[in-house]
C-alpha positions, 0 to 999 in steps of 0.5 A, a space after each residue: 500500500 502506498 500513500 495514495 492507497 492509504 488516503 483513498 481507503 481512509 476517505 472511503 471508510 471515514 466519509 471525508 474527502 480525499 483532500 481533507 484526509 491528505 491534509 491530515 495525513 501530511 500534517 501527521 507526518 510533518 509532526 512526527 518528523 518535527 518531533 523526531 528531529 528535535 529528539 522527542 519520541 512519538 508514542 501511539 498507544 497500541 500502535 507503536 513508538 517512533 524514536 531516534 536511535 544513535 548508531 555508533 561510529 565504526 570502521 568500514 571498507 570501501 568495496 571498490 578500493 578495499 580501503 578502510 574508512 571511518 564511518 561516523 556516529 549517526 542518528 537514525 529513525 526507528 519504530 517499535 511496534 505496540 502490542 495491539 499491532 503485533 497481535 493484529 499481524 500474527 
């Protein structure tokens, strides 16, 4: 399912217009992005938690040259599924 499919499904089930659903979905995604970029967690009870995790720096190897390179520490987004979501997927 892609974003357009999601918008169409929500619009059909809720009776809202596709334009309204798209606006709400874009606002939701923007708020989650803003919260994660400022280091906050976003918890949706039963669904899951969006958060950032720190990936430690490490030594890697360039596959083309074989030269060792230093890969710096970085922050990455992560999602941990909630219990209701896990049960629904089983």
